[in-house]
C-alpha positions in Angstrom: 3.6 186.5 143.1 3.9 183.4 141.1 7.0 181.4 141.6 7.4 180.1 138.1 6.3 183.2 136.2 7.9 186.2 137.9 5.8 189.4 137.4 2.5 187.5 136.7 -0.2 187.0 139.2 -2.3 183.8 139.5 -5.8 184.4 138.2 -8.5 182.6 140.1 -10.9 183.1 137.2 -8.5 181.4 134.8 -7.8 178.6 137.3 -11.5 178.0 137.7 -11.9 177.8 133.9 -9.0 175.4 133.6 -10.5 173.1 136.3 -13.9 173.2 134.7 -12.4 172.2 131.4 -10.3 169.4 133.0 -13.4 168.1 134.8 -15.4 168.2 131.6 -12.7 166.3 129.8 -12.6 163.7 132.6 -16.4 163.5 132.8 -16.7 163.2 129.0 -14.1 160.5 129.0 -15.8 158.5 131.7 -19.2 158.9 129.9 -17.6 157.8 126.6 -16.0 154.8 128.3 -19.3 153.9 130.0 -21.1 154.2 126.7 -18.6 151.9 125.0 -18.9 149.4 127.9 -22.7 149.6 127.8 -22.7 148.8 124.1 -20.2 146.0 124.6 -22.3 144.3 127.3 -25.4 144.7 125.2 -23.7 143.0 122.2 -22.5 139.9 124.1 -25.3 137.8 122.7 -26.1 137.3 119.0 -29.8 138.2 118.7 -32.2 135.3 118.3 -35.8 134.4 117.8 -37.6 131.6 119.5 -41.2 130.5 119.5 -43.3 128.9 122.2 -44.6 125.4 121.5 -47.5 124.0 123.4 -46.2 120.5 124.2 -49.5 119.0 125.3 -51.7 120.5 122.6 -53.7 118.1 120.4 -52.6 117.3 117.7 -49.0 117.4 118.9 -46.8 119.9 117.0 -43.8 118.4 115.2 -41.2 120.9 116.5 -38.5 118.2 116.1 -38.8 118.4 112.3 -38.3 122.1 111.4 -37.0 121.3 107.9 -34.2 123.2 106.2 -35.8 126.7 106.7 -38.1 126.1 109.6 -38.1 127.4 113.1 -35.3 125.7 115.2 -35.4 127.7 118.4 -38.3 126.7 120.6 -39.7 127.3 124.1 -41.3 124.1 125.3 -44.3 124.9 127.6 -45.5 124.5 130.2 -44.1 122.8 133.3 -46.7 123.2 136.1 -47.6 121.5 139.4 -48.8 117.9 139.3 -52.5 118.0 140.3 -51.8 115.3 142.8 -48.6 116.7 144.3 -47.9 120.4 144.3 -44.2 120.0 144.6 -43.8 117.6 141.6 -43.4 119.1 138.1 -45.6 117.9 135.2 -46.3 118.9 131.6 -49.5 120.8 131.7 -50.8 118.8 134.6 -51.1 115.7 132.4 -47.7 114.1 132.1 -44.9 113.7 134.6 -41.5 113.8 133.1 -41.3 110.1 132.5 -44.8 109.9 131.1 -44.0 112.8 128.7 -41.2 110.6 127.2 -43.2 107.4 127.0 -46.4 109.0 125.7 -45.0 112.1 123.7 -41.4 110.9 123.0 -40.5 114.4 124.3 -36.9 113.6 125.2 -36.3 112.0 121.8 -37.9 114.8 119.9 -35.7 117.3 121.8 -32.6 115.4 120.9 -33.6 115.3 117.2 -34.1 119.0 117.2 -30.7 119.6 118.7 -29.1 117.2 116.2 -30.5 119.4 113.5 -28.9 122.5 115.0 -31.9 123.7 117.0 -32.0 125.0 120.5 -34.6 124.9 123.3 -35.6 126.2 126.7 -38.4 125.2 129.0 -41.1 127.5 130.3 -42.5 127.1 133.9 -46.0 128.4 134.9 -48.3 130.0 132.5 -51.9 131.3 133.0 -54.0 128.2 133.0 -52.2 126.1 135.6 -50.0 126.8 138.6 -46.2 126.7 139.0 -44.9 124.3 141.6 -44.0 127.3 143.9 -47.7 128.3 144.1 -48.6 125.8 146.7 -45.4 123.9 147.5 -43.8 125.4 150.6 -41.0 122.9 151.0 -37.9 124.7 149.9 -35.9 121.6 149.4 -38.5 119.9 147.2 -38.9 123.1 145.2 -35.2 123.1 144.4 -35.4 119.4 143.5 -38.4 120.0 141.2 -36.8 122.7 139.2 -33.5 120.9 139.1 -35.1 117.7 137.8 -36.4 119.6 134.8 -33.1 121.5 134.1 -31.0 118.3 134.4 -33.4 116.0 132.5 -33.5 118.3 129.5 -29.9 119.5 129.9 -30.9 123.2 129.9 -28.9 126.3 129.9 -32.0 128.6 129.7 -35.3 128.6 131.4 -38.4 130.8 131.2 -40.5 131.7 134.3 -44.0 132.7 133.1 -45.6 134.6 136.0 -49.2 135.6 135.6 -52.7 135.0 136.7 -53.2 134.3 140.4 -49.5 133.6 140.9 -48.6 137.1 139.8 -50.2 138.5 143.0 -48.7 135.8 145.2 -45.6 137.6 146.7 -44.8 134.7 149.0 -45.0 132.2 146.2 -42.8 134.3 143.9 -40.3 134.7 146.8 -40.1 130.9 147.2 -39.7 130.5 143.5 -36.9 133.1 143.3 -35.0 131.6 146.2 -35.2 128.1 144.6 -34.2 129.4 141.2 -31.2 131.2 142.7 -30.1 127.9 144.3 -30.5 126.0 141.0 -28.6 128.8 139.1 -25.8 128.8 141.7 -25.4 125.0 141.5 -25.4 124.9 137.7 -21.7 124.9 136.8 -22.4 125.5 133.1 -24.6 128.5 133.9 -28.3 129.1 133.6 -30.0 131.9 131.8 -33.3 132.9 133.6 -36.0 134.9 131.8 -39.0 136.3 133.5 -42.1 136.4 131.3 -44.7 138.9 132.5 -47.9 140.7 131.3 -47.5 144.3 130.2 -49.8 147.3 129.6 -49.2 150.1 127.0 -47.7 152.1 129.9 -45.4 149.3 131.0 -45.2 146.5 133.6 -47.9 146.3 136.2 -47.2 146.9 139.9 -47.2 143.1 140.5 -44.8 142.6 137.5 -42.4 145.1 138.9 -42.6 143.5 142.3 -41.8 140.1 140.8 -38.6 141.5 139.2 -37.7 143.1 142.5 -38.1 139.9 144.3 -35.9 138.0 141.8 -33.2 140.7 141.9 -33.2 140.9 145.7 -33.0 137.1 145.9 -29.7 137.3 143.9 -30.9 135.7 140.7 -28.9 136.8 137.7 -31.6 137.6 135.2 -31.0 137.2 131.5 -33.9 139.5 130.9 -37.6 140.3 131.1 -39.9 139.0 128.3 -43.2 140.9 128.1 -46.4 139.5 126.6 -47.3 142.2 124.1 -50.9 141.0 123.7 -54.4 141.4 124.8 -54.4 145.2 125.3 -58.2 145.5 124.8 -57.5 148.2 122.2 -60.4 150.4 121.0 -59.7 149.4 117.4 -57.3 147.2 115.5 -55.3 150.3 114.3 -54.5 151.1 118.0 -53.0 147.7 118.7 -49.5 147.9 117.3 -48.7 151.4 118.8 -49.5 149.9 122.2 -46.8 147.2 121.5 -44.0 149.7 121.0 -45.3 151.9 123.9 -45.2 148.9 126.3 -41.6 148.0 125.2 -40.3 151.5 125.7 -41.9 151.8 129.1 -40.5 148.3 130.1 -37.0 149.3 129.2 -37.2 152.5 131.3 -38.7 150.5 134.2 -35.9 147.9 134.0 -33.2 150.5 134.3 -34.9 152.0 137.4 -35.1 148.5 139.0 -31.4 147.9 138.6 -30.7 151.4 139.9 -32.7 150.5 143.0 -30.3 147.7 143.9 -27.2 149.8 143.1 -26.4 147.9 140.0 -27.2 150.5 137.2 -27.2 149.4 133.6 -26.9 151.5 130.5 -29.5 152.2 127.9 -28.2 149.6 125.4 -27.9 146.9 128.1 -31.4 147.5 129.2 -32.7 147.1 125.7 -30.8 143.9 125.3 -32.6 142.5 128.4 -36.1 143.3 127.1 -37.8 140.7 125.0 -41.3 140.7 123.4 -43.7 137.9 122.9 -46.7 138.9 120.7 -49.7 136.6 120.2 -49.7 136.2 116.5 -52.9 136.8 114.6 -56.2 137.1 116.5 -55.7 137.8 120.3 -58.2 136.9 122.9 -59.7 140.4 122.8 -61.4 140.7 119.4 -60.0 144.2 118.5 -56.5 143.0 119.2 -55.0 141.5 116.0 -51.2 141.1 115.4 -50.8 141.1 111.7 -47.9 140.2 109.4 -47.3 143.9 108.8 -47.1 144.3 112.6 -44.5 141.5 112.7 -42.4 143.4 110.1 -42.6 146.6 112.2 -41.8 144.8 115.5 -38.8 143.1 113.8 -37.4 146.4 112.7 -38.1 148.0 116.1 -36.3 145.1 117.9 -33.3 145.3 115.6 -33.0 149.1 115.9 -33.1 149.0 119.7 -30.8 146.0 120.2 -33.3 143.6 121.7 -31.4 140.3 122.0 -34.5 138.0 122.2 -37.7 137.9 120.3 -40.4 135.3 120.7 -44.1 134.6 119.8 -47.1 132.6 120.9 -47.1 130.2 119.2 -45.5 127.9 116.7 -48.7 125.8 116.8 -50.7 128.8 115.5 -48.4 130.0 112.7 -50.7 128.9 109.9 -54.0 129.8 108.3 -57.2 128.3 109.8 -58.9 125.8 107.6 -62.1 126.6 105.8 -64.0 124.6 108.5 -63.0 127.1 111.2 -66.3 129.0 111.6 -65.2 132.4 113.0 -61.7 133.9 112.4 -62.3 136.2 115.3 -62.6 133.1 117.6 -59.1 132.3 118.9 -57.7 128.9 117.9 -54.8 127.1 119.4 -53.7 125.7 116.0 -54.1 128.7 113.6 -53.7 132.5 113.6 -57.1 133.5 112.2 -55.4 135.4 109.4 -54.7 134.7 105.7 -51.1 133.5 105.6 -48.8 130.8 104.5 -47.5 128.3 107.1 -44.6 129.8 109.1 -45.0 133.3 107.8 -44.8 135.0 111.3 -41.7 132.9 112.2 -39.9 133.8 109.0 -40.5 137.6 109.5 -39.6 137.7 113.2 -36.4 135.7 112.9 -35.1 137.7 110.0 -31.6 139.1 110.8 -31.6 136.9 114.0 -29.0 134.2 113.5 -28.4 133.4 117.2 -29.7 130.6 119.4 -31.0 130.0 122.9 -28.1 129.3 125.3 -27.5 125.6 125.2 -25.5 122.9 127.0 -26.4 119.9 125.0 -24.6 119.4 121.7 -25.8 117.7 118.6 -24.7 114.1 118.3 -22.5 113.9 115.3 -20.0 111.4 113.9 -16.8 112.2 112.0 -16.7 108.9 110.2 -19.1 107.3 107.7 -22.5 106.5 109.0 -22.9 102.8 109.6 -26.2 101.1 109.8 -26.6 99.6 113.3 -28.5 96.4 113.9 -31.5 97.0 116.1 -31.7 95.2 119.4 -35.2 94.5 120.8 -33.7 94.6 124.3 -32.6 98.2 123.9 -35.5 99.4 121.7 -38.5 101.3 123.2 -40.8 100.1 120.5 -41.0 97.0 118.2 -38.6 96.8 115.4 -40.1 97.4 112.0 -40.7 94.4 109.7 -41.7 94.4 106.1 -44.6 91.9 106.5 -46.4 93.7 109.4 -49.3 96.1 108.8 -49.1 99.2 111.0 -52.1 101.3 111.7 -51.8 105.1 112.1 -49.9 106.3 115.2 -48.0 103.0 115.6 -44.4 103.5 116.7 -41.5 101.4 115.5 -37.7 101.3 115.7 -35.6 101.1 112.6 -31.8 101.6 112.4 -31.8 103.0 116.0 -34.4 105.7 115.2 -38.1 105.9 116.2 -40.8 106.4 113.6 -44.5 106.9 113.9 -47.0 105.8 111.2 -49.0 108.7 109.8 -51.5 106.4 108.3 -51.9 102.6 107.7 -48.9 101.2 106.1 -47.3 97.9 105.1 -44.0 97.2 103.4 -42.8 100.8 103.4 -39.4 101.0 105.0 -39.3 104.0 107.4 -36.0 105.5 106.2 -36.6 105.2 102.5 -38.6 107.5 100.2 -41.9 105.9 99.3 -42.4 105.0 95.6 -45.3 107.4 95.2 -43.4 110.2 96.9 -45.6 110.1 100.0 -43.8 109.0 103.1 -46.1 107.2 105.6 -43.6 107.5 108.4 -42.7 110.4 110.6 -39.2 110.4 112.2 -39.5 111.3 115.9 -35.8 111.0 116.9 -33.1 108.6 117.9 -33.2 105.8 120.3 -31.7 107.2 123.5 -28.9 105.7 125.6 -30.2 103.3 128.2 -33.7 102.8 126.7 -35.6 99.6 127.3 -38.8 98.3 125.7 -41.8 100.3 126.8 -44.6 98.2 128.1 -47.8 98.8 126.2 -50.7 99.7 128.5 -53.3 97.0 128.8 -57.0 97.6 129.3 -58.3 96.3 132.6 -60.6 93.3 132.5 -64.2 94.4 131.9 -63.3 97.9 130.7 -65.6 97.4 127.8 -68.1 94.6 126.8 -66.8 91.8 124.6 -67.6 92.1 120.9 -70.7 90.2 119.9 -71.2 89.3 116.3 -75.0 89.5 116.6 -75.1 93.0 118.1 -75.4 96.2 116.3 -72.7 98.9 116.9 -72.8 102.6 116.2 -70.1 105.2 115.9 -68.2 105.7 119.1 -69.1 102.3 120.7 -66.1 100.5 122.2 -65.6 96.8 122.7 -62.9 94.2 123.7 -61.8 91.6 121.2 -59.1 89.1 122.4 -58.2 91.5 125.1 -57.6 94.5 122.8 -59.8 97.6 122.7 -61.6 98.8 119.5 -63.9 101.7 118.7 -66.6 101.7 116.0 -66.1 104.3 113.2 -69.6 103.8 111.8 -72.5 101.4 112.0 -71.5 97.7 112.1 -72.9 94.3 112.6 -71.0 91.1 112.3 -67.7 92.7 111.2 -64.9 91.4 113.3 -62.7 94.1 114.9 -59.5 92.2 114.1 -59.9 93.3 110.4 -58.9 96.8 111.5 -55.4 95.6 112.1 -55.1 94.3 108.5 -57.2 96.6 106.4 -58.0 99.6 108.7 -59.3 101.8 105.8 -62.1 99.3 105.0 -62.9 98.2 108.6 -65.7 99.8 110.6 -63.4 99.4 113.6 -60.2 101.1 114.7 -57.9 99.9 117.4 -57.6 102.1 120.5 -54.2 104.0 120.7 -51.9 103.5 123.6 -52.7 107.0 124.8 -56.4 106.2 124.8 -55.8 103.0 126.7 -53.7 105.0 129.2 -56.5 107.4 129.7 -59.0 104.6 130.4 -56.5 103.2 132.9 -56.1 106.6 134.6 -59.9 107.0 134.8 -60.2 103.5 136.3 -57.5 104.3 138.9 -59.2 107.5 139.8 -62.5 105.7 140.3 -60.9 103.1 142.5 -58.6 105.4 144.6 -60.8 108.5 144.7 -59.8 112.1 143.8 -56.8 112.0 146.2 -54.7 109.8 144.0 -51.3 111.2 143.3 -49.5 111.6 140.0 -50.4 113.3 136.8 -52.8 111.4 134.6 -51.5 110.6 131.2 -54.1 111.7 128.6 -54.2 111.4 124.9 -56.5 114.4 124.4 -54.7 116.9 126.6 -56.1 119.9 125.0 -54.2 123.2 125.2 -57.3 124.8 126.6 -56.5 123.1 129.9 -52.9 122.2 129.6 -51.4 125.5 128.6 -51.4 129.1 129.6 -49.4 132.3 129.7 -47.2 133.5 126.9 -47.9 130.3 125.0 -51.7 130.4 125.2 -52.2 134.0 124.6 -51.4 134.9 128.1 -53.4 137.2 130.2 -54.2 140.9 129.9 -52.0 143.4 131.6 -54.2 143.2 134.7 -53.5 139.4 134.9 -57.0 138.6 133.8 -57.8 135.2 132.3 -57.0 134.5 128.7 -57.6 131.3 126.8 -55.9 131.9 123.6 -54.5 128.4 123.3 
């Protein structure tokens, strides 16, 4: 008999029902709380769009000057192993970090981008070359290599592009993951780490899944997984975009399973926030795969609906229509999309409703007071100071009011920071003079690099000569025309002066010839084409099976 209700018996059936109801309420409450927490975690970052930029492509892309409405979030690619030293990072195998500044003004351009409110991360690896972890087995040097890049460019985000032969290298990926964990742990300001991987319509490949497992088991805190939604080898163009969405849905499901494996489950919304997509805009490497402007609209809507924090594309270099001289729109170009479009159309579509930025440490250099013109000092200027009476051929660099400018064509008397009278500015602003800079020594051609100019000799296009120690190249047939006229009236002279980069290439070739193929250090080359310097997400990447792709 019940103590509290005399005359009434305790019903086990009723008790069971009550317990089930209570359990349901508790379970529902836990589920609701978990759902709320999941959404909160997924919403921690403001969604952003970034675009890969092939740093070593020719001509160089002016990412530092996006304009008022241009693309301001960029992924600079690719850091790979120096051909002469597997443990040393280089840009595309052509420039070590110092050479990238002296030849490409990369540090300066990055600072200008940040001053304009832009953000950047750096991508390691890619398809065409090898990450430093591929052959470098010295754990300490690996950490030093990654750290040198992160610290030099003051990064809070990095992108690890794993594909090609490296995708199947479990030992190399393990070395990489351990090194990145060490770098991440030591970075007091934090370091977002993104894995960029090939993907098939049914999701990540076995090797891709193993790469993520390796990173998670190494203890790396992954910001997310960026899949290269490209090169599916579709049967027809109409089958391409459905494969994009299919691959993203499958990747999200796989990512949840991977976190479940390490007893760190994540919710549906959190998983979507950690999935990013990088389409290859326009013509892909496989002729039936074409990512159109309409596809960009659909992908943008899909990403917004599913809460994908990051969107990207390969590449900013390609976001324009090919010229009329490009013979086959189905032939992939590293500098145009192969579609009819206005410049920047893909970027505009994919960044719509995405006001966020890549995680950054470096802040824009701003002044609260009035801007004062600073007198230029030759001792702290990397290039000669501009003067009104000097003629400057194209690609000449000067310093004016503590900024570096590059001549777009021959110019004389046009002050770099003033609008030209005819509205056409012959100077391109590269960025500020950086703290601690000193004059950059111009490369000099070695004695005997070319024959001395001879007034009685006939010269044809492409012939090179020395005149007073300087190198010149013939633009057309010439006889008796002194090369020094090219410095005063380059448009009328049959000669043009060799650029510093061309001279550096000659020096590099000369050094290789004298020291043999075992010389260390990355060669500095003017014509570092993206065919050989880039790979991965920013060159069209590889197919889902890791096969070669040369979209750049």
